C-alpha positions as CSV (number, residue, x, y, z in Angstrom):
1,M,-7.7,-24.4,-15.5
2,S,-8.0,-24.9,-11.8
3,I,-9.5,-22.6,-9.2
4,Q,-7.3,-21.5,-6.3
5,T,-8.2,-19.8,-3.0
6,I,-6.1,-16.8,-2.1
7,K,-6.1,-14.9,1.2
8,L,-5.4,-11.3,0.5
9,K,-2.6,-9.5,2.4
10,K,-3.9,-6.1,1.3
11,E,-7.0,-4.6,-0.3
12,H,-7.5,-5.7,-3.9
13,T,-10.1,-5.2,-6.6
14,H,-10.9,-8.3,-8.6
15,D,-13.5,-8.4,-11.4
16,S,-14.6,-4.9,-10.4
17,V,-15.2,-6.0,-6.8
18,K,-13.2,-4.4,-4.0
19,H,-12.0,-7.0,-1.4
20,P,-10.5,-5.9,2.0
21,D,-7.3,-7.4,3.3
22,G,-7.8,-10.7,5.0
23,S,-10.5,-11.7,2.5
24,E,-10.4,-15.1,0.8
25,I,-11.2,-15.1,-2.9
26,S,-11.4,-17.9,-5.4
27,V,-9.5,-17.2,-8.7
28,H,-8.1,-19.0,-11.7
29,Q,-4.6,-20.4,-11.2
30,T,-3.0,-17.7,-13.4
31,D,-4.6,-14.9,-11.4
32,A,-3.5,-16.7,-8.2
33,E,0.1,-16.9,-9.4
34,W,0.0,-13.1,-10.2
35,L,-1.5,-12.2,-6.8
36,I,1.2,-14.3,-5.0
37,T,4.1,-13.0,-7.2
38,N,3.1,-9.4,-6.6
39,G,2.8,-9.9,-2.8
40,I,-1.0,-9.3,-2.7
41,G,-2.1,-12.6,-1.3
42,D,-1.1,-16.1,-0.2
43,L,-2.4,-19.5,-1.4
44,V,-4.8,-21.0,1.1
45,K,-4.2,-24.7,1.4
46,T,-7.2,-27.0,1.5
47,K,-7.6,-29.2,4.6
48,K,-6.6,-32.2,2.5
49,E,-3.4,-30.4,1.3
50,A,-2.5,-29.3,4.8
51,E,-2.8,-32.8,6.1
52,A,-0.7,-34.2,3.3
53,S,2.2,-31.7,3.7
54,P,4.8,-32.4,6.3
55,D,4.8,-30.2,9.4
56,K,7.8,-27.8,9.1
57,D,7.4,-26.7,12.7
58,T,9.1,-29.6,14.5
59,K,10.2,-29.1,18.1
60,K,13.0,-31.1,19.8
């Protein structure tokens, strides 16, 4: 099971630790999916992932 980094959009308690909004936490993939699905956080891309993905913000 892989570990994902999530940036919290709102305060959240994980493993009995309260994390304020804006915090980045590392969680198992299933927990990350739950946090994202429930609008609690967003996946943080690694530098390598960000460089590999095409830039959606193209200006003409």
